[in-house]
N, CA, C and O atoms as a GROMACS GRO file, in nm:
protein
  356
    1MET      N    1  -2.737   0.828   1.973
    1MET     CA    2  -2.617   0.746   1.985
    1MET      C    3  -2.541   0.787   2.110
    1MET      O    4  -2.530   0.905   2.144
    2THR      N    5  -2.491   0.688   2.177
    2THR     CA    6  -2.414   0.717   2.297
    2THR      C    7  -2.270   0.751   2.260
    2THR      O    8  -2.222   0.709   2.154
    3PRO      N    9  -2.202   0.827   2.344
    3PRO     CA   10  -2.062   0.862   2.313
    3PRO      C   11  -1.971   0.740   2.301
    3PRO      O   12  -1.877   0.740   2.222
    4GLU      N   13  -1.999   0.635   2.379
    4GLU     CA   14  -1.917   0.514   2.371
    4GLU      C   15  -1.930   0.448   2.233
    4GLU      O   16  -1.832   0.399   2.177
    5LEU      N   17  -2.050   0.448   2.181
    5LEU     CA   18  -2.073   0.388   2.050
    5LEU      C   19  -2.003   0.469   1.941
    5LEU      O   20  -1.947   0.412   1.847
    6ILE      N   21  -2.007   0.599   1.952
    6ILE     CA   22  -1.940   0.686   1.854
    6ILE      C   23  -1.789   0.666   1.858
    6ILE      O   24  -1.724   0.657   1.754
    7VAL      N   25  -1.735   0.658   1.979
    7VAL     CA   26  -1.590   0.639   1.994
    7VAL      C   27  -1.547   0.504   1.941
    7VAL      O   28  -1.437   0.490   1.887
    8THR      N   29  -1.632   0.404   1.954
    8THR     CA   30  -1.600   0.270   1.904
    8THR      C   31  -1.620   0.260   1.753
    8THR      O   32  -1.539   0.198   1.684
    9ALA      N   33  -1.725   0.321   1.702
    9ALA     CA   34  -1.759   0.306   1.560
    9ALA      C   35  -1.668   0.388   1.468
    9ALA      O   36  -1.647   0.349   1.354
   10THR      N   37  -1.616   0.500   1.516
   10THR     CA   38  -1.536   0.587   1.430
   10THR      C   39  -1.408   0.520   1.381
   10THR      O   40  -1.384   0.520   1.260
   11PRO      N   41  -1.324   0.462   1.469
   11PRO     CA   42  -1.203   0.396   1.416
   11PRO      C   43  -1.234   0.274   1.330
   11PRO      O   44  -1.162   0.244   1.234
   12ILE      N   45  -1.342   0.204   1.363
   12ILE     CA   46  -1.379   0.087   1.283
   12ILE      C   47  -1.422   0.131   1.143
   12ILE      O   48  -1.383   0.069   1.044
   13ALA      N   49  -1.500   0.237   1.135
   13ALA     CA   50  -1.543   0.288   1.005
   13ALA      C   51  -1.424   0.342   0.925
   13ALA      O   52  -1.416   0.319   0.804
   14ALA      N   53  -1.333   0.412   0.991
   14ALA     CA   54  -1.215   0.465   0.921
   14ALA      C   55  -1.128   0.351   0.868
   14ALA      O   56  -1.075   0.360   0.757
   15THR      N   57  -1.114   0.246   0.945
   15THR     CA   58  -1.035   0.130   0.901
   15THR      C   59  -1.100   0.063   0.781
   15THR      O   60  -1.031   0.029   0.684
   16LEU      N   61  -1.230   0.044   0.786
   16LEU     CA   62  -1.300  -0.019   0.674
   16LEU      C   63  -1.291   0.066   0.547
   16LEU      O   64  -1.278   0.012   0.437
   17ILE      N   65  -1.300   0.196   0.562
   17ILE     CA   66  -1.288   0.285   0.446
   17ILE      C   67  -1.148   0.276   0.387
   17ILE      O   68  -1.133   0.271   0.265
   18TYR      N   69  -1.044   0.275   0.472
   18TYR     CA   70  -0.906   0.267   0.421
   18TYR      C   71  -0.880   0.132   0.355
   18TYR      O   72  -0.813   0.126   0.252
   19VAL      N   73  -0.930   0.025   0.413
   19VAL     CA   74  -0.912  -0.108   0.353
   19VAL      C   75  -0.978  -0.114   0.216
   19VAL      O   76  -0.921  -0.168   0.121
   20SER      N   77  -1.098  -0.061   0.206
   20SER     CA   78  -1.165  -0.062   0.075
   20SER      C   79  -1.092   0.028  -0.025
   20SER      O   80  -1.086  -0.004  -0.144
   21LEU      N   81  -1.038   0.140   0.021
   21LEU     CA   82  -0.960   0.226  -0.067
   21LEU      C   83  -0.834   0.155  -0.117
   21LEU      O   84  -0.799   0.166  -0.234
   22CYS      N   85  -0.767   0.081  -0.028
   22CYS     CA   86  -0.648   0.006  -0.069
   22CYS      C   87  -0.684  -0.105  -0.167
   22CYS      O   88  -0.603  -0.140  -0.253
   23TRP      N   89  -0.803  -0.161  -0.154
   23TRP     CA   90  -0.845  -0.268  -0.244
   23TRP      C   91  -0.883  -0.212  -0.381
   23TRP      O   92  -0.845  -0.268  -0.484
   24ILE      N   93  -0.957  -0.100  -0.382
   24ILE     CA   94  -1.007  -0.044  -0.508
   24ILE      C   95  -0.898   0.034  -0.581
   24ILE      O   96  -0.880   0.019  -0.702
   25ARG      N   97  -0.826   0.118  -0.507
   25ARG     CA   98  -0.721   0.202  -0.567
   25ARG      C   99  -0.590   0.179  -0.492
   25ARG      O  100  -0.560   0.256  -0.401
   26PRO      N  101  -0.512   0.077  -0.527
   26PRO     CA  102  -0.391   0.045  -0.452
   26PRO      C  103  -0.280   0.148  -0.466
   26PRO      O  104  -0.188   0.150  -0.385
   27PHE      N  105  -0.286   0.232  -0.567
   27PHE     CA  106  -0.182   0.332  -0.587
   27PHE      C  107  -0.234   0.470  -0.549
   27PHE      O  108  -0.346   0.508  -0.583
   28GLY      N  109  -0.148   0.544  -0.479
   28GLY     CA  110  -0.180   0.681  -0.441
   28GLY      C  111  -0.079   0.775  -0.502
   28GLY      O  112   0.018   0.732  -0.565
   29ARG      N  113  -0.100   0.904  -0.483
   29ARG     CA  114  -0.010   1.005  -0.536
   29ARG      C  115   0.122   1.002  -0.459
   29ARG      O  116   0.122   0.986  -0.337
   30CYS      N  117   0.232   1.018  -0.530
   30CYS     CA  118   0.365   1.020  -0.467
   30CYS      C  119   0.378   1.146  -0.381
   30CYS      O  120   0.347   1.256  -0.426
   31HIS      N  121   0.423   1.128  -0.257
   31HIS     CA  122   0.438   1.242  -0.166
   31HIS      C  123   0.565   1.321  -0.193
   31HIS      O  124   0.571   1.440  -0.165
   32ALA      N  125   0.666   1.256  -0.246
   32ALA     CA  126   0.794   1.324  -0.267
   32ALA      C  127   0.784   1.430  -0.376
   32ALA      O  128   0.838   1.540  -0.361
   33CYS      N  129   0.716   1.397  -0.486
   33CYS     CA  130   0.707   1.492  -0.598
   33CYS      C  131   0.568   1.554  -0.608
   33CYS      O  132   0.541   1.630  -0.701
   34LYS      N  133   0.480   1.521  -0.514
   34LYS     CA  134   0.342   1.571  -0.512
   34LYS      C  135   0.266   1.532  -0.638
   34LYS      O  136   0.180   1.607  -0.685
   35GLY      N  137   0.298   1.416  -0.692
   35GLY     CA  138   0.226   1.364  -0.807
   35GLY      C  139   0.267   1.421  -0.941
   35GLY      O  140   0.195   1.403  -1.039
   36THR      N  141   0.381   1.491  -0.949
   36THR     CA  142   0.423   1.546  -1.077
   36THR      C  143   0.519   1.455  -1.152
   36THR      O  144   0.525   1.459  -1.275
   37GLY      N  145   0.594   1.372  -1.081
   37GLY     CA  146   0.690   1.282  -1.144
   37GLY      C  147   0.828   1.342  -1.160
   37GLY      O  148   0.922   1.272  -1.199
   38ILE      N  149   0.843   1.470  -1.129
   38ILE     CA  150   0.974   1.534  -1.139
   38ILE      C  151   1.006   1.606  -1.009
   38ILE      O  152   0.917   1.646  -0.934
   39ARG      N  153   1.134   1.622  -0.983
   39ARG     CA  154   1.182   1.693  -0.864
   39ARG      C  155   1.291   1.790  -0.907
   39ARG      O  156   1.357   1.770  -1.009
   40ARG      N  157   1.308   1.891  -0.830
   40ARG     CA  158   1.419   1.985  -0.852
   40ARG      C  159   1.526   1.956  -0.749
   40ARG      O  160   1.496   1.941  -0.631
   41THR      N  161   1.652   1.948  -0.793
   41THR     CA  162   1.762   1.924  -0.702
   41THR      C  163   1.787   2.048  -0.618
   41THR      O  164   1.754   2.160  -0.659
   42ILE      N  165   1.845   2.029  -0.502
   42ILE     CA  166   1.875   2.141  -0.413
   42ILE      C  167   1.982   2.230  -0.475
   42ILE      O  168   1.972   2.353  -0.472
   43LEU      N  169   2.083   2.166  -0.531
   43LEU     CA  170   2.192   2.239  -0.591
   43LEU      C  171   2.159   2.269  -0.737
   43LEU      O  172   2.131   2.177  -0.813
   44LEU      N  173   2.162   2.391  -0.776
   44LEU     CA  174   2.138   2.439  -0.912
   44LEU      C  175   1.993   2.426  -0.959
   44LEU      O  176   1.963   2.461  -1.073
   45ARG      N  177   1.904   2.375  -0.875
   45ARG     CA  178   1.761   2.362  -0.906
   45ARG      C  179   1.735   2.289  -1.038
   45ARG      O  180   1.644   2.325  -1.113
   46LYS      N  181   1.815   2.188  -1.067
   46LYS     CA  182   1.804   2.110  -1.188
   46LYS      C  183   1.682   2.017  -1.179
   46LYS      O  184   1.657   1.959  -1.073
   47VAL      N  185   1.608   2.003  -1.286
   47VAL     CA  186   1.490   1.917  -1.290
   47VAL      C  187   1.533   1.774  -1.318
   47VAL      O  188   1.603   1.747  -1.417
   48THR      N  189   1.491   1.681  -1.231
   48THR     CA  190   1.523   1.539  -1.248
   48THR      C  191   1.397   1.456  -1.224
   48THR      O  192   1.297   1.506  -1.173
   49THR      N  193   1.403   1.331  -1.262
   49THR     CA  194   1.293   1.238  -1.237
   49THR      C  195   1.290   1.205  -1.088
   49THR      O  196   1.395   1.190  -1.025
   50CYS      N  197   1.171   1.193  -1.033
   50CYS     CA  198   1.156   1.159  -0.892
   50CYS      C  199   1.213   1.020  -0.864
   50CYS      O  200   1.184   0.925  -0.936
   51ARG      N  201   1.295   1.009  -0.758
   51ARG     CA  202   1.357   0.881  -0.726
   51ARG      C  203   1.260   0.783  -0.663
   51ARG      O  204   1.275   0.662  -0.681
   52ARG      N  205   1.162   0.831  -0.589
   52ARG     CA  206   1.069   0.741  -0.522
   52ARG      C  207   0.973   0.673  -0.618
   52ARG      O  208   0.954   0.552  -0.613
   53CYS      N  209   0.912   0.752  -0.706
   53CYS     CA  210   0.813   0.694  -0.798
   53CYS      C  211   0.871   0.666  -0.936
   53CYS      O  212   0.803   0.609  -1.021
   54LYS      N  213   0.995   0.707  -0.959
   54LYS     CA  214   1.064   0.687  -1.087
   54LYS      C  215   0.986   0.749  -1.203
   54LYS      O  216   0.985   0.697  -1.315
   55GLY      N  217   0.921   0.862  -1.175
   55GLY     CA  218   0.849   0.936  -1.278
   55GLY      C  219   0.709   0.888  -1.305
   55GLY      O  220   0.641   0.947  -1.389
   56SER      N  221   0.662   0.784  -1.239
   56SER     CA  222   0.528   0.732  -1.265
   56SER      C  223   0.420   0.814  -1.196
   56SER      O  224   0.302   0.800  -1.228
   57ARG      N  225   0.457   0.898  -1.101
   57ARG     CA  226   0.369   0.985  -1.024
   57ARG      C  227   0.284   0.911  -0.922
   57ARG      O  228   0.204   0.972  -0.852
   58LEU      N  229   0.302   0.777  -0.911
   58LEU     CA  230   0.221   0.698  -0.818
   58LEU      C  231   0.311   0.618  -0.725
   58LEU      O  232   0.427   0.590  -0.756
   59ARG      N  233   0.255   0.581  -0.609
   59ARG     CA  234   0.324   0.496  -0.513
   59ARG      C  235   0.224   0.395  -0.460
   59ARG      O  236   0.103   0.420  -0.461
   60LEU      N  237   0.273   0.282  -0.412
   60LEU     CA  238   0.186   0.180  -0.356
   60LEU      C  239   0.149   0.219  -0.213
   60LEU      O  240   0.237   0.254  -0.134
   61ARG      N  241   0.022   0.214  -0.180
   61ARG     CA  242  -0.024   0.253  -0.046
   61ARG      C  243   0.030   0.156   0.059
   61ARG      O  244   0.056   0.040   0.030
   62VAL      N  245   0.046   0.205   0.181
   62VAL     CA  246   0.101   0.124   0.290
   62VAL      C  247   0.011   0.004   0.318
   62VAL      O  248   0.060  -0.107   0.338
   63GLY      N  249  -0.119   0.026   0.321
   63GLY     CA  250  -0.212  -0.084   0.347
   63GLY      C  251  -0.203  -0.193   0.241
   63GLY      O  252  -0.216  -0.311   0.273
   64ARG      N  253  -0.181  -0.154   0.117
   64ARG     CA  254  -0.168  -0.253   0.011
   64ARG      C  255  -0.036  -0.329   0.023
   64ARG      O  256  -0.029  -0.448  -0.009
   65ARG      N  257   0.069  -0.260   0.069
   65ARG     CA  258   0.196  -0.329   0.092
   65ARG      C  259   0.182  -0.435   0.199
   65ARG      O  260   0.236  -0.545   0.187
   66VAL      N  261   0.109  -0.403   0.305
   66VAL     CA  262   0.085  -0.499   0.413
   66VAL      C  263   0.006  -0.618   0.360
   66VAL      O  264   0.039  -0.733   0.388
   67TYR      N  265  -0.100  -0.591   0.284
   67TYR     CA  266  -0.179  -0.698   0.225
   67TYR      C  267  -0.092  -0.788   0.135
   67TYR      O  268  -0.100  -0.910   0.144
   68ASN      N  269  -0.011  -0.727   0.050
   68ASN     CA  270   0.076  -0.804  -0.040
   68ASN      C  271   0.174  -0.891   0.038
   68ASN      O  272   0.200  -1.005   0.000
   69ALA      N  273   0.229  -0.838   0.148
   69ALA     CA  274   0.324  -0.915   0.228
   69ALA      C  275   0.256  -1.037   0.290
   69ALA      O  276   0.312  -1.147   0.286
   70PHE      N  277   0.136  -1.019   0.346
   70PHE     CA  278   0.064  -1.132   0.404
   70PHE      C  279   0.022  -1.232   0.297
   70PHE      O  280   0.030  -1.353   0.319
   71HIS      N  281  -0.022  -1.183   0.183
   71HIS     CA  282  -0.063  -1.272   0.075
   71HIS      C  283   0.055  -1.355   0.024
   71HIS      O  284   0.042  -1.475   0.001
   72ASN      N  285   0.170  -1.290   0.006
   72ASN     CA  286   0.288  -1.363  -0.042
   72ASN      C  287   0.336  -1.465   0.061
   72ASN      O  288   0.378  -1.575   0.024
   73ALA      N  289   0.330  -1.431   0.190
   73ALA     CA  290   0.371  -1.526   0.294
   73ALA      C  291   0.276  -1.645   0.296
   73ALA      O  292   0.320  -1.759   0.311
   74ASN      N  293   0.146  -1.620   0.282
   74ASN     CA  294   0.049  -1.729   0.282
   74ASN      C  295   0.068  -1.818   0.160
   74ASN      O  296   0.061  -1.940   0.172
   75THR      N  297   0.092  -1.760   0.045
   75THR     CA  298   0.114  -1.837  -0.078
   75THR      C  299   0.240  -1.923  -0.066
   75THR      O  300   0.240  -2.040  -0.106
   76GLU      N  301   0.345  -1.865  -0.010
   76GLU     CA  302   0.470  -1.941   0.007
   76GLU      C  303   0.452  -2.056   0.106
   76GLU      O  304   0.506  -2.164   0.085
   77ALA      N  305   0.377  -2.033   0.213
   77ALA     CA  306   0.352  -2.138   0.311
   77ALA      C  307   0.271  -2.252   0.249
   77ALA      O  308   0.298  -2.369   0.275
   78ALA      N  309   0.172  -2.218   0.168
   78ALA     CA  310   0.091  -2.321   0.103
   78ALA      C  311   0.175  -2.399   0.002
   78ALA      O  312   0.159  -2.520  -0.010
   79ARG      N  313   0.262  -2.330  -0.069
   79ARG     CA  314   0.348  -2.396  -0.167
   79ARG      C  315   0.444  -2.493  -0.096
   79ARG      O  316   0.468  -2.604  -0.143
   80THR      N  317   0.498  -2.449   0.017
   80THR     CA  318   0.589  -2.535   0.094
   80THR      C  319   0.515  -2.657   0.148
   80THR      O  320   0.568  -2.768   0.147
   81ALA      N  321   0.392  -2.636   0.196
   81ALA     CA  322   0.314  -2.748   0.249
   81ALA      C  323   0.281  -2.848   0.139
   81ALA      O  324   0.285  -2.969   0.162
   82ARG      N  325   0.247  -2.798   0.020
   82ARG     CA  326   0.219  -2.890  -0.091
   82ARG      C  327   0.342  -2.970  -0.130
   82ARG      O  328   0.333  -3.089  -0.158
   83ALA      N  329   0.458  -2.904  -0.131
   83ALA     CA  330   0.582  -2.972  -0.167
   83ALA      C  331   0.617  -3.077  -0.060
   83ALA      O  332   0.670  -3.183  -0.093
   84LYS      N  333   0.588  -3.047   0.064
   84LYS     CA  334   0.618  -3.139   0.173
   84LYS      C  335   0.529  -3.263   0.166
   84LYS      O  336   0.573  -3.373   0.199
   85ASN      N  337   0.404  -3.246   0.123
   85ASN     CA  338   0.310  -3.357   0.112
   85ASN      C  339   0.324  -3.434  -0.018
   85ASN      O  340   0.247  -3.527  -0.043
   86GLY      N  341   0.419  -3.398  -0.098
   86GLY     CA  342   0.442  -3.470  -0.222
   86GLY      C  343   0.350  -3.427  -0.334
   86GLY      O  344   0.325  -3.504  -0.427
   87GLY      N  345   0.298  -3.305  -0.327
   87GLY     CA  346   0.213  -3.255  -0.433
   87GLY      C  347   0.068  -3.294  -0.421
   87GLY      O  348  -0.013  -3.258  -0.507
   88ALA      N  349   0.030  -3.365  -0.315
   88ALA     CA  350  -0.111  -3.402  -0.297
   88ALA      C  351  -0.188  -3.281  -0.246
   88ALA      O  352  -0.137  -3.200  -0.168
   89SER      N  353  -0.313  -3.270  -0.291
   89SER     CA  354  -0.395  -3.155  -0.250
   89SER      C  355  -0.451  -3.174  -0.113
   89SER      O  356  -0.522  -3.087  -0.062
   0.00000   0.00000   0.00000
């Protein structure tokens, strides 16, 4: 393999792996609480529920958020177009 091919194929492969990961497992571990669902406050070290994940221990991956935003925009555009055409397909 030539170095140019390796340099080109590596980011493409990493992107495809991340896209498939976002499709198969859209939720990842929360970074704020490290997947425990609880946090300790700075003052008095009191145990509270994590504010980011709300105790679920999971967060939506960035790639999945991007996909959801594009999907919702496309759905809304199609709905608007159907309404504009009088409901005809």
